[in-house]
MARVEX-131087 format. One record per atom (N, C-alpha, C, O): residue number from 1; residue in one letter; atom name; x, y, z. Coordinates in steps of 0.02 Angstrom, whole numbers, plus 50000, padded with zeros to 5 digits. Each point is the difference from the previous one (the first is absolute). Example, Ala and Ser with C-alpha at 12.3 -4.5 7.8 and 13.67 -1.06 7.14 Angstrom:
BEGIN
pos,code,site,px,py,pz
1,A,N,50660,49716,50390
1,A,CA,49955,50059,50000
1,A,C,50045,50060,50000
1,A,O,50052,49999,50033
2,S,N,49930,50054,49931
2,S,CA,50042,50059,50003
2,S,C,49961,50055,50037
2,S,O,50025,50055,50008
END
This chain:
BEGIN
pos,code,site,px,py,pz
1,X,N,49472,48941,52961
1,X,CA,49960,49947,50030
1,X,C,50032,49932,49987
1,X,O,50018,49984,49944
2,X,N,49988,49977,50107
2,X,CA,50030,49933,49993
2,X,C,49949,49950,49979
2,X,O,49941,50016,49991
3,X,N,50082,49921,50001
3,X,CA,49956,49947,49976
3,X,C,49949,49981,50053
3,X,O,49950,50035,50009
4,X,N,50062,49910,50026
4,X,CA,49956,49978,50053
4,X,C,49939,49962,49975
4,X,O,49958,50028,49965
5,X,N,50039,49910,50052
5,X,CA,49941,49958,49983
5,X,C,49991,49993,49924
5,X,O,50043,50020,49961
6,X,N,49902,49951,50021
6,X,CA,49983,49997,49928
6,X,C,50038,49947,49964
6,X,O,50044,49967,50027
7,X,N,49938,50027,49909
7,X,CA,50028,49947,49960
7,X,C,50053,50025,49951
7,X,O,50007,49972,49946
8,X,N,50031,50079,50073
8,X,CA,50052,50023,49958
8,X,C,49977,50053,49951
8,X,O,49947,50032,50008
9,X,N,50093,49977,49940
9,X,CA,49987,50054,49953
9,X,C,49932,49992,49964
9,X,O,49980,49944,49983
10,X,N,49987,50111,50007
10,X,CA,49935,50000,49965
10,X,C,50013,50011,49926
10,X,O,49985,50052,49971
11,X,N,50044,49897,49999
11,X,CA,50027,50007,49932
11,X,C,49950,49985,49945
11,X,O,50013,50015,49942
12,X,N,49931,49956,50076
12,X,CA,49953,49979,49948
12,X,C,49942,50049,49995
12,X,O,49966,50012,50050
13,X,N,50022,50016,49891
13,X,CA,49942,50042,49990
13,X,C,49943,49957,49976
13,X,O,50006,49965,49950
14,X,N,49937,50037,50086
14,X,CA,49943,49962,49982
14,X,C,49942,50048,49987
14,X,O,49983,50042,50042
15,X,N,49987,49950,49899
15,X,CA,49942,50039,49980
15,X,C,49938,49958,50015
15,X,O,49991,49946,49972
16,X,N,49965,50079,50072
16,X,CA,49938,49963,50015
16,X,C,49940,50037,49972
16,X,O,49997,50062,50002
17,X,N,49955,49902,49971
17,X,CA,49946,50030,49963
17,X,C,49932,49974,50023
17,X,O,49948,50022,49975
18,X,N,50052,49930,50072
18,X,CA,49938,49967,50017
18,X,C,49987,49995,50075
18,X,O,49998,50051,50035
19,X,N,49995,49890,49990
19,X,CA,49980,49989,50070
19,X,C,50055,50019,50049
19,X,O,49986,50003,50060
20,X,N,50075,50010,49917
20,X,CA,50054,50020,50046
20,X,C,50001,50076,50011
20,X,O,50036,50024,50043
21,X,N,49925,50014,49918
21,X,CA,50001,50073,50008
21,X,C,49967,50020,50066
21,X,O,49965,49960,50031
22,X,N,50048,50102,49991
22,X,CA,49969,50027,50060
22,X,C,49924,49997,49992
22,X,O,49974,50009,49945
23,X,N,49991,49978,50110
23,X,CA,49927,49995,50003
23,X,C,49974,49939,49961
23,X,O,49943,50000,49978
24,X,N,50098,49950,50012
24,X,CA,49980,49939,49965
24,X,C,50015,49938,50045
24,X,O,50039,50004,50048
25,X,N,49928,49940,49936
25,X,CA,50000,49942,50047
25,X,C,50067,49971,50020
25,X,O,50007,49974,50056
26,X,N,50044,50028,49900
26,X,CA,50065,49969,50018
26,X,C,50052,50051,50021
26,X,O,50059,49982,50008
27,X,N,49922,50082,50000
27,X,CA,50049,50051,50019
27,X,C,50030,49986,50070
27,X,O,50056,50022,50016
28,X,N,49907,49940,50025
28,X,CA,50026,49983,50067
28,X,C,50071,49970,49996
28,X,O,50040,50010,50045
29,X,N,49974,49953,49900
29,X,CA,50067,49969,49993
29,X,C,50052,50054,49992
29,X,O,50052,49997,50032
30,X,N,49936,50052,49924
30,X,CA,50048,50055,49992
30,X,C,50007,50040,50066
30,X,O,50055,50021,50017
31,X,N,49889,49989,50018
31,X,CA,50003,50036,50064
31,X,C,50046,49962,50049
31,X,O,50039,50031,50036
32,X,N,49954,49903,49964
32,X,CA,50041,49959,50043
32,X,C,50074,50006,49980
32,X,O,50044,50007,50043
33,X,N,49970,49990,49892
33,X,CA,50069,50007,49976
33,X,C,50028,50070,50017
33,X,O,50059,50005,50019
34,X,N,49901,50046,49974
34,X,CA,50022,50068,50018
34,X,C,50017,50004,50073
34,X,O,50050,50031,50018
35,X,N,49909,49939,50025
35,X,CA,50011,50002,50072
35,X,C,50065,49964,50018
35,X,O,50030,50014,50052
36,X,N,49992,49939,49906
36,X,CA,50061,49962,50015
36,X,C,50059,50027,49959
36,X,O,50052,49968,49995
37,X,N,49941,50092,49974
37,X,CA,50052,50029,49959
37,X,C,50017,49956,49939
37,X,O,50057,50001,49975
38,X,N,49895,49960,50003
38,X,CA,50012,49959,49939
38,X,C,49965,50030,49938
38,X,O,50001,49970,49946
39,X,N,49968,50088,50063
39,X,CA,49970,50035,49943
39,X,C,49992,50073,50017
39,X,O,49994,50020,50058
40,X,N,50008,50022,49889
40,X,CA,49987,50072,50007
40,X,C,49956,50020,49941
40,X,O,50013,49981,49943
41,X,N,49936,50059,50073
41,X,CA,49958,50027,49947
41,X,C,50038,50056,49964
41,X,O,50026,50045,50032
42,X,N,49978,49951,49902
42,X,CA,50036,50050,49960
42,X,C,49951,50052,49974
42,X,O,50015,50060,50003
43,X,N,49927,49919,49971
43,X,CA,49951,50046,49976
43,X,C,49956,49974,49945
43,X,O,50009,49944,49978
44,X,N,49944,50096,50001
44,X,CA,49954,49982,49944
44,X,C,50041,49997,49937
44,X,O,50043,50043,49989
45,X,N,49946,49908,49968
45,X,CA,50034,49996,49936
45,X,C,49952,49973,49949
45,X,O,49947,49972,50016
46,X,N,50071,50038,49921
46,X,CA,49961,49974,49943
46,X,C,50049,49964,49954
46,X,O,50058,50020,49992
47,X,N,49918,49927,49977
47,X,CA,50045,49963,49954
47,X,C,50016,50046,49941
47,X,O,49957,50039,49978
48,X,N,50105,49957,49997
48,X,CA,50020,50042,49944
48,X,C,49964,49978,49937
48,X,O,49980,50041,49959
49,X,N,50013,49892,50034
49,X,CA,49963,49971,49943
49,X,C,49931,49978,50023
49,X,O,49986,49995,50060
50,X,N,49971,49992,49891
50,X,CA,49934,49975,50017
50,X,C,50002,49923,50005
50,X,O,50037,49966,49965
51,X,N,49921,50008,50081
51,X,CA,49993,49928,50010
51,X,C,49926,49985,50013
51,X,O,49963,50043,50024
52,X,N,50015,49896,49960
52,X,CA,49933,49980,50021
52,X,C,49997,49988,50076
52,X,O,50045,49970,50028
53,X,N,49902,50054,50004
53,X,CA,49986,49985,50069
53,X,C,49928,49977,50004
53,X,O,49954,50036,49982
54,X,N,50036,49903,50043
54,X,CA,49932,49971,50003
54,X,C,49991,49969,50067
54,X,O,50048,49985,50035
55,X,N,49888,50005,49984
55,X,CA,49987,49961,50061
55,X,C,49972,49932,49978
55,X,O,49966,49994,49950
56,X,N,50050,49957,50091
56,X,CA,49978,49931,49985
56,X,C,49957,49973,50056
56,X,O,49969,50037,50038
57,X,N,50032,49898,49967
57,X,CA,49963,49966,50053
57,X,C,50017,50028,50067
57,X,O,50057,50018,50012
58,X,N,49894,49986,50032
58,X,CA,50010,50024,50068
58,X,C,50025,50072,50003
58,X,O,50028,50021,50051
59,X,N,49961,50017,49895
59,X,CA,50020,50070,49999
59,X,C,50076,50010,50000
59,X,O,50024,50054,50018
60,X,N,50013,49895,49961
60,X,CA,50073,50005,50000
60,X,C,50022,50041,49939
60,X,O,49982,49983,49943
61,X,N,50058,50071,50067
61,X,CA,50025,50037,49944
61,X,C,50060,49969,49968
61,X,O,50042,49970,50034
62,X,N,49963,50036,49900
62,X,CA,50056,49973,49962
62,X,C,50028,50053,49952
62,X,O,49962,50029,49960
63,X,N,50101,49984,50044
63,X,CA,50034,50040,49949
63,X,C,50025,49950,49949
63,X,O,50029,49949,50018
64,X,N,49959,50064,49917
64,X,CA,50018,49953,49948
64,X,C,50063,50026,49965
64,X,O,50003,50059,49982
65,X,N,50047,49898,50007
65,X,CA,50064,50021,49972
65,X,C,49993,50007,49924
65,X,O,50028,49961,49962
66,X,N,49936,50091,50018
66,X,CA,49991,50014,49929
66,X,C,50002,50074,49991
66,X,O,49949,50033,49992
67,X,N,50113,49994,50010
67,X,CA,50006,50074,49998
67,X,C,49975,50025,49933
67,X,O,50008,49967,49949
68,X,N,49961,50092,50051
68,X,CA,49971,50029,49940
68,X,C,49925,49986,49995
68,X,O,49965,50034,49962
69,X,N,50011,49917,50076
69,X,CA,49927,49989,50005
69,X,C,49975,50032,50066
69,X,O,50040,50016,50044
70,X,N,49896,49992,49962
70,X,CA,49972,50026,50062
70,X,C,50016,50073,50011
70,X,O,50002,50039,49952
71,X,N,50011,49981,50108
71,X,CA,50010,50070,50018
71,X,C,50062,50005,50045
71,X,O,50027,49950,50025
72,X,N,49995,50112,49985
72,X,CA,50052,50011,50050
72,X,C,49968,49988,50069
72,X,O,49946,50025,50013
73,X,N,50088,49938,50030
73,X,CA,49970,49978,50063
73,X,C,50024,50043,50057
73,X,O,50060,50012,50007
74,X,N,49895,50010,50034
74,X,CA,50017,50037,50061
74,X,C,50007,49953,50059
74,X,O,49960,49954,50010
75,X,N,50092,50059,50030
75,X,CA,50011,49958,50059
75,X,C,50047,50034,50049
75,X,O,50005,50061,50000
76,X,N,50029,49899,50040
76,X,CA,50044,50025,50052
76,X,C,50068,49965,49993
76,X,O,50005,49942,49981
77,X,N,50047,50096,50036
77,X,CA,50068,49973,49996
77,X,C,50027,49992,50070
77,X,O,49994,50045,50042
78,X,N,50037,49898,49972
78,X,CA,50031,49985,50064
78,X,C,50072,49977,49989
78,X,O,50016,49968,49950
79,X,N,50027,50050,50098
79,X,CA,50066,49969,50003
79,X,C,49995,49944,50052
79,X,O,49976,50010,50056
80,X,N,50048,49931,49925
80,X,CA,49989,49940,50042
80,X,C,50066,49963,50009
80,X,O,50041,49996,49954
81,X,N,49969,49977,50106
81,X,CA,50060,49960,50012
81,X,C,49992,49930,49970
81,X,O,49945,49981,49979
82,X,N,50109,49981,50020
82,X,CA,49996,49931,49974
82,X,C,49951,49961,50040
82,X,O,49962,49960,49972
83,X,N,50038,50049,50095
83,X,CA,49955,49962,50043
83,X,C,49927,50020,49985
83,X,O,49956,49957,49999
84,X,N,50033,50108,49991
84,X,CA,49934,50022,49982
84,X,C,49977,49975,49933
84,X,O,49941,49982,49992
85,X,N,50105,50015,49961
85,X,CA,49985,49973,49933
85,X,C,49978,49926,50005
85,X,O,49954,49979,49965
86,X,N,50079,49984,50076
86,X,CA,49982,49928,50009
86,X,C,49929,49995,50025
86,X,O,49963,49956,49977
87,X,N,50016,50087,50070
87,X,CA,49932,49998,50025
87,X,C,49950,50021,49949
87,X,O,49945,49973,49997
88,X,N,50072,50076,49961
88,X,CA,49956,50021,49946
88,X,C,49991,49944,49948
88,X,O,49945,49985,49976
89,X,N,50114,49984,50007
89,X,CA,49998,49944,49952
89,X,C,49956,49944,50024
89,X,O,49965,49969,49960
90,X,N,50036,50018,50106
90,X,CA,49959,49948,50028
90,X,C,49925,50018,49992
90,X,O,49960,49958,49979
91,X,N,50023,50103,50039
91,X,CA,49931,50023,49995
91,X,C,49976,49994,49926
91,X,O,49943,49980,49987
92,X,N,50100,50038,49966
92,X,CA,49980,50002,49930
92,X,C,50004,49934,49965
92,X,O,49984,49996,49940
93,X,N,50036,49950,50095
93,X,CA,49998,49934,49971
93,X,C,50053,49990,49945
93,X,O,49986,49967,49949
94,X,N,50073,50060,50061
94,X,CA,50052,49994,49949
94,X,C,50017,49926,49987
94,X,O,50005,49978,49942
95,X,N,50004,49983,50111
95,X,CA,50019,49929,49994
95,X,C,49949,49959,49963
95,X,O,50017,49954,49963
96,X,N,49918,50063,50047
96,X,CA,49947,49961,49968
96,X,C,49980,50029,49932
96,X,O,49951,49978,49970
97,X,N,50088,50072,50006
97,X,CA,49988,50029,49934
97,X,C,49932,50035,49994
97,X,O,49967,49996,49949
98,X,N,50014,50038,50104
98,X,CA,49940,50041,49998
98,X,C,50020,50067,49969
98,X,O,49969,50023,49951
99,X,N,50081,50008,50077
99,X,CA,50030,50061,49974
99,X,C,50073,49989,49985
99,X,O,50030,49951,50022
100,X,N,49999,50094,49939
100,X,CA,50073,50002,49993
100,X,C,50022,50073,50007
100,X,O,49966,50047,49978
101,X,N,50092,49961,50054
101,X,CA,50027,50067,50013
101,X,C,50044,50020,49942
101,X,O,50052,49969,49987
102,X,N,49928,50083,49977
102,X,CA,50036,50022,49940
102,X,C,50015,50074,50002
102,X,O,49968,50038,50037
103,X,N,50082,49984,49924
103,X,CA,50018,50071,50000
103,X,C,49946,50044,49969
103,X,O,49965,49979,49953
104,X,N,50028,50081,50074
104,X,CA,49953,50049,49974
104,X,C,50029,50070,50014
104,X,O,50028,50012,50053
105,X,N,49964,50032,49899
105,X,CA,50024,50069,50009
105,X,C,49942,50043,50025
105,X,O,49945,49999,49971
106,X,N,50068,50040,50082
106,X,CA,49948,50044,50027
106,X,C,50025,50072,50002
106,X,O,50061,50013,50002
107,X,N,49892,50033,49996
107,X,CA,50016,50071,50001
107,X,C,49952,50035,50050
107,X,O,49948,49973,50017
108,X,N,50073,50086,50004
108,X,CA,49953,50042,50038
108,X,C,49951,50028,49953
108,X,O,50017,50020,49944
109,X,N,49919,49981,50076
109,X,CA,49945,50015,49954
109,X,C,50011,50064,49959
109,X,O,49994,50000,49939
110,X,N,50022,50054,50095
110,X,CA,50004,50065,49965
110,X,C,50068,50009,49966
110,X,O,50007,50040,49954
111,X,N,50042,49923,50069
111,X,CA,50069,50014,49979
111,X,C,50023,49950,49946
111,X,O,50038,49954,50016
112,X,N,49942,50054,49924
112,X,CA,50022,49957,49947
112,X,C,50077,50001,49994
112,X,O,50032,49948,49990
113,X,N,49996,50114,50017
113,X,CA,50071,50008,49990
113,X,C,50041,49974,50061
113,X,O,50059,49980,49994
114,X,N,49908,50021,50062
114,X,CA,50035,49978,50060
114,X,C,50017,49926,49993
114,X,O,49965,49962,49966
115,X,N,50088,50018,50066
115,X,CA,50029,49934,49990
115,X,C,49951,49943,49999
115,X,O,49954,49996,50041
116,X,N,50056,49959,49914
116,X,CA,49964,49937,49998
116,X,C,50032,49954,50053
116,X,O,50061,49995,50003
117,X,N,49900,49973,50036
117,X,CA,50025,49952,50050
117,X,C,49987,49930,49975
117,X,O,49945,49983,49978
118,X,N,50107,49976,50025
118,X,CA,49990,49930,49981
118,X,C,49978,49962,50064
118,X,O,50037,49999,50049
119,X,N,49905,49972,49948
119,X,CA,49973,49962,50057
119,X,C,49981,49931,49976
119,X,O,50015,49981,49944
120,X,N,49952,49982,50100
120,X,CA,49972,49937,49981
120,X,C,49926,50000,50021
120,X,O,49982,50034,50049
121,X,N,49977,49929,49917
121,X,CA,49930,49993,50018
121,X,C,49981,49927,49992
121,X,O,50033,49961,49966
122,X,N,49912,50022,50066
122,X,CA,49973,49931,49997
122,X,C,49950,49996,49943
122,X,O,49945,50027,50003
123,X,N,50076,49938,49944
123,X,CA,49958,49992,49941
123,X,C,49966,49932,50004
123,X,O,50028,49953,50029
124,X,N,49913,50041,49941
124,X,CA,49969,49935,49992
124,X,C,50051,49954,49965
124,X,O,50034,50021,49953
125,X,N,49970,49916,50070
125,X,CA,50049,49955,49972
125,X,C,49988,49990,49925
125,X,O,49943,49998,49977
126,X,N,50112,49997,49986
126,X,CA,49996,49995,49927
126,X,C,49960,49939,49977
126,X,O,49978,49998,49942
127,X,N,50013,49951,50101
127,X,CA,49961,49941,49981
127,X,C,49928,50019,49981
127,X,O,49969,49967,49959
128,X,N,50005,50087,50074
128,X,CA,49930,50017,49987
128,X,C,49989,50073,49988
128,X,O,49945,50019,49979
129,X,N,50105,50026,50032
129,X,CA,49988,50071,49996
129,X,C,49970,50025,49935
129,X,O,49948,50033,50001
130,X,N,50083,49952,49942
130,X,CA,49975,50026,49937
130,X,C,49932,49971,49983
130,X,O,49957,50035,49974
131,X,N,50034,49901,50040
131,X,CA,49935,49968,49986
131,X,C,49945,50031,50043
131,X,O,49943,50008,49979
132,X,N,50076,50010,50083
132,X,CA,49952,50030,50046
132,X,C,49978,50069,49972
132,X,O,49941,50016,50002
133,X,N,50108,50023,49973
133,X,CA,49986,50066,49970
133,X,C,49951,49992,49942
133,X,O,49951,50037,49993
134,X,N,50061,49913,49964
134,X,CA,49955,49989,49944
134,X,C,49930,49980,50023
134,X,O,49951,50023,49972
135,X,N,50044,49934,50079
135,X,CA,49936,49977,50024
135,X,C,49961,50058,50032
135,X,O,49939,49999,50000
136,X,N,50097,50050,50027
136,X,CA,49968,50058,50030
136,X,C,49981,50050,49945
136,X,O,49980,50056,50016
137,X,N,50025,49926,49920
137,X,CA,49980,50045,49948
137,X,C,50049,50056,49989
137,X,O,49984,50051,49968
138,X,N,50076,49941,50058
138,X,CA,50051,50053,49996
138,X,C,49975,50066,50028
138,X,O,50019,50054,49975
139,X,N,49939,49942,50076
139,X,CA,49976,50059,50036
139,X,C,50035,50002,50067
139,X,O,49991,49954,50040
140,X,N,50048,50098,49972
140,X,CA,50035,50006,50063
140,X,C,49987,50068,50031
140,X,O,49961,50040,49975
141,X,N,50072,49970,50080
141,X,CA,49991,50064,50038
141,X,C,50069,50031,50011
141,X,O,50052,49968,49989
142,X,N,49948,50095,50032
142,X,CA,50063,50035,50012
142,X,C,50019,49999,50075
142,X,O,50055,50018,50019
143,X,N,49898,49961,50021
143,X,CA,50013,49998,50072
143,X,C,49954,49953,50034
143,X,O,49941,49995,49983
144,X,N,50086,49967,50066
144,X,CA,49961,49957,50043
144,X,C,49977,50044,50057
144,X,O,50038,50015,50046
145,X,N,49897,50005,49951
145,X,CA,49976,50049,50050
145,X,C,49971,49966,50062
145,X,O,49995,49939,50005
146,X,N,49987,50104,50043
146,X,CA,49971,49974,50063
146,X,C,49937,49959,49989
146,X,O,49989,49951,50035
147,X,N,49971,50070,49916
147,X,CA,49939,49962,49984
147,X,C,50017,49931,49972
147,X,O,49963,49952,50011
148,X,N,50094,50043,49952
148,X,CA,50022,49936,49973
148,X,C,50023,49956,50058
148,X,O,49987,49940,50001
149,X,N,50047,50090,50047
149,X,CA,50027,49964,50058
149,X,C,49946,49968,50042
149,X,O,50011,49949,50033
150,X,N,49929,50080,49967
150,X,CA,49944,49974,50038
150,X,C,49980,49930,49976
150,X,O,49975,49959,50038
151,X,N,50037,50028,49899
151,X,CA,49981,49935,49969
151,X,C,50051,49945,50014
151,X,O,49988,49942,49985
152,X,N,50069,50077,50043
152,X,CA,50055,49951,50012
152,X,C,49980,49951,50055
152,X,O,49975,50020,50053
153,X,N,50036,49915,49933
153,X,CA,49986,49949,50050
153,X,C,50068,49974,50024
153,X,O,50040,49975,49961
154,X,N,49972,50031,50105
154,X,CA,50064,49977,50028
154,X,C,50007,49925,49993
154,X,O,49950,49963,50000
155,X,N,50111,50014,49993
155,X,CA,50011,49927,49990
155,X,C,49963,49957,50051
155,X,O,49974,49947,49983
156,X,N,50024,50074,50080
156,X,CA,49967,49959,50052
156,X,C,49927,49994,49991
156,X,O,49968,49956,50028
157,X,N,50002,50091,49932
157,X,CA,49928,50000,49989
157,X,C,49979,49968,49934
157,X,O,49942,50000,49982
158,X,N,50109,49973,49981
158,X,CA,49984,49968,49935
158,X,C,49984,49926,50012
158,X,O,50017,49972,50052
159,X,N,49950,49998,49899
159,X,CA,49985,49929,50008
159,X,C,50064,49958,50010
159,X,O,50050,50011,49966
160,X,N,49947,49943,50079
160,X,CA,50059,49959,50016
160,X,C,50014,49948,49948
160,X,O,50058,49980,49993
161,X,N,49893,49999,49968
161,X,CA,50008,49943,49956
161,X,C,50035,50017,49936
161,X,O,50011,49956,49959
162,X,N,50008,50105,50031
162,X,CA,50022,50019,49934
162,X,C,50060,50047,50005
162,X,O,50011,50032,50052
163,X,N,50028,49971,49895
163,X,CA,50054,50049,49998
163,X,C,49986,50053,49951
163,X,O,49974,49986,49946
164,X,N,50043,50076,50071
164,X,CA,49986,50056,49955
164,X,C,50031,49987,49933
164,X,O,49971,50016,49948
165,X,N,50089,49956,50052
165,X,CA,50036,49990,49936
165,X,C,49963,49950,49956
165,X,O,49994,50010,49940
166,X,N,49979,49936,50091
166,X,CA,49960,49952,49962
166,X,C,49938,50034,49971
166,X,O,49981,49989,49942
167,X,N,49987,50054,50100
167,X,CA,49940,50034,49977
167,X,C,50015,50049,49943
167,X,O,49961,50006,49953
168,X,N,50096,50029,50051
168,X,CA,50020,50044,49945
168,X,C,50011,49961,49937
168,X,O,49978,50019,49946
169,X,N,50058,49925,50060
169,X,CA,50014,49958,49941
169,X,C,49934,49977,49969
169,X,O,49994,49999,49938
170,X,N,49958,49981,50102
170,X,CA,49934,49979,49975
170,X,C,49966,50058,49964
170,X,O,49970,49991,49947
171,X,N,50035,50069,50081
171,X,CA,49969,50059,49970
171,X,C,50031,50018,49933
171,X,O,49965,50010,49951
172,X,N,50102,49992,50047
172,X,CA,50033,50021,49937
172,X,C,49997,49946,49947
172,X,O,50008,50015,49941
173,X,N,49980,49924,50080
173,X,CA,49996,49945,49952
173,X,C,49929,49988,49973
173,X,O,49990,49966,49950
174,X,N,49960,50063,50085
174,X,CA,49932,49987,49981
174,X,C,49984,50034,49933
174,X,O,50029,50052,49984
175,X,N,49926,49917,49977
175,X,CA,49984,50030,49934
175,X,C,49937,50042,50004
175,X,O,49991,50044,49958
176,X,N,49966,49945,50091
176,X,CA,49939,50041,50002
176,X,C,50015,50065,50035
176,X,O,50049,50006,50037
177,X,N,49907,50044,49951
177,X,CA,50013,50066,50031
177,X,C,49964,50005,50067
177,X,O,50004,50051,50034
END
């Protein structure tokens, strides 16, 4: 099979655990990338290590970069082109420090011995991630399920006067519970 269309090699493995998964509110972006040969679904995967996974304001899920805490997280693995990666970075607010894309090792659920794949995932930005985990009482989940996705509020439906990042900062900085 020859090349044709698309954004070049699908060299980047991206592990998605939240609204980008199938049957979730932002999956349309991955569907669009797949239709343009800028992404391919690889399969269900689980993080090799445990991480905190919490939901925040507007039902937004956050993976916290604190391996050894939380649980092993279930999600989906995609191969994505550079062009596709740029679109995902834009959605995840990389430039505004909402999320940061960091390495994560994932495995097939049943196959511990089967190869570990080095991928990247969108983690809550380090400016607030760990404080957010503490504010949430260090209670996380192992999977962002369909019922969690129902609580997600799309950016266009959020209040215009405020930024999610400012609201997170106010939440993690507050002293009352």
